N, C-alpha and C positions, 0 to 999 in steps of 0.2 A: 154443159157448156164446154166447148173445146176451142182453144186458141193456139195460134202459132205466132212467134215473134222472130224476126231476124234483124238484129241490131249490130252496129259497128261502134266500138268504144275506143277512140284513139286517145293517146297520152303523148304530149310533146313537152320536152323540157330543154331549157337552155341555161347554162351556168357560165359566169364570167367573174373577173375580179378587177376592181378599180383601185389599184394600190392596196391598202390594207382592208378595203371593203369588198366583201364577197356578196354576190347576188345570184339569185336563181329565179327564173320565170317558168311556170308550169301551166299548161292547159290540159284539161282532162274532161272527158264526158263519162258520166256514170249513170247507172240504172239502179233503181230500188223497186223490187217487185213485191207486191202485197203477199203477206203470209196466208197460209190456209185458214188461220184463225179469223182473219178479217174478211175472208171471202165466204165464210159460212153464212148460211141463211138463218141460223138459229137466233132466237131473241132471248135476252136475259132481263130479268126484273131487278131493278135497283131500288125503286120505291114506287109508291102509287102515282108519282109524277114523272118518273124517268124510266124509260126502257132503253136497252142498248142492243144493237144488232150488227151484222156484217153487211157486206155489199159484194155480191158476186160479179158485178159489172165493173169493178175497179180495174183501171189500167196501170201499168208500171209508170213511175215518175222518172223523167229524164232530167239530169242536171248537167249543164255546161258550166265549168268552173275555171277561172283564171286567177292565179295567185302569184304574188311577188314576195320574195323573202330576201332581206339584206342583213348582213352581220358585220359588226365592227367591234372588235374586242369583246366587252361584256354586253354590248347592246345588240338587240335583234328587233327588226321591224318587219311585220307581216301585214300584207294587204290582200284581200280576197274578194272577188266579185263572182257571183253565181246567178244563173237563171235556171229555174226549175219549171218544166212544163208538165202538166197533169199532176201537180203536187197533191199528195194524199194528206188530207187534213180531217179532223173530227168535226162533224157538222150536226147541228141540232135542228129538228123540224117538228112542228105540231103533228101529233099522231092521231088525235081524234078531237072531238069537241068537248072533252072533259078535262082539259088542262094537262094532258099527258104529252111529254116530249120524247121523241125518238132520237137517240144519239147514234150516229153511224159514220163510218169513214166514207169520204167522197173525193173524187178528183176535182181540183179547181179548174174552172173553165179558163180563167185568166192566168197568165204566167206569173210566177212568184220570183221576184228579184231581190237580191240582198248584197250589201257591201259591208265588209267588216275590216277593221284594222287594229293592230295591237303593237305596243312597245313593250319589250321585255328587257329587264336588267338583271343579270345573274352573276355577280362577282363572288369571290370568296376572300374573307379576311380571317386568317388563322383558322380557328375552329368554327367560324360563323360563315355559312353559305346562304346567300340571299337569292330569292327567285321572285321578283316583283314584276307584275304585268298590269298594264292599263290600256283600255281600248274601248271601242264602240261598235255596235252592230246596228245597221240601219236597213230597213226593208221598204220595198215598194209593192203594194198589192191593192189593186182596185177591183172589187168584185162586182160583176154585172149580175144583179140579183134576178133579173128577168131570165137570163140564160142559165144561171146557176140553180135557181130554186123554182122557176116558173112563176115568179112574181108577176101579177097582172099588168103592171105598167113598168116602163123603163125607169130603173133606179140603180145607182152605183153607190157602193159603200167602200170607203177608203180605210185601209189599215196602215197609214203612213204617219210621218211627222212626229213619231215618238220613239227615237232610237234608244237602245239599251246601252247604258254605260256600265262597264265591267272593270272592277279593280280586284286584283289578287295579290296578296303578300304572304309569302311562305318563307320561314326562317328555319334552318337546320343547324344544330350545334353538335359537333362531334367531339365527345369527351374521351378521356382515357378509358381503357378497358372495354372498348366497344360499346359505350353508352351513347345513345343518340336521342336528342330532344328536338321535337318538331313543334313549331308554333305558326299558326296561319290564320288569315282572315280573307273572306271572299264577299264581294258586294256586287249585286245586280240592281239596277234602277228599274222603276216602272217603265214598261215599254209594250209595244205591239210585238206579238210573236205569232207569225202566220195570221190566222183569222181570230186570234184571241188577244184581248188587252189584259196584261198583268197589272193589277191595280195596286199591288203592294211592293215595296222595296224588299230585297232579299239580302240578308246578312248572315254569314256563317263564321263562327269562331271554332278553331280546332286546336287540340294539343295532344301530344302523344310522347311517350317515353319508350324506347326500345333498347334491348340488350341482346347482343349476338352471343349465342351459346352453341355448344356441340360442334366446334370447328374441327 
């Protein structure tokens, strides 16, 4: 199989200031090409119920993205909208009549759209540096099952209306003699992510101690 692509990927940016508030607006178009590993026709065995393979017919996915960033003192606000055509996702299909499922990458027929926004607060008080972020990711994806999988009748499946809430809190303490203590927590709520529903909340706690040596 031999293919040729000719694409144009512009990036436009505009920056300005409204008194103490700095703002930047960026538009960009990006491409993500499938790797040789996912283009392979080889099939791997995971269990007697799951096989995994590649897809030589994959097309690159194209993403148009518009982002706005504003800053005022220790506060930063970021909003980002993107539309992805031919999005590459992992899809599962029945492989035979014995209950085996084939998992392989496929291009979505319908466009994948997402909107995300974040607030970040990152001040420093003496030895204590804070980096706190709170935001949300929302997506719009309606899959035409007849066009996507060859479903015999017209049927649409929606992966919407369940945005992901994200909270991150990282704390750094710089002590004497180049000692550094990091404490952090990260939380993601249940949500749709592309064509998958994440059924569990995610929470991660982290802690580390560092010492600079050999200066």
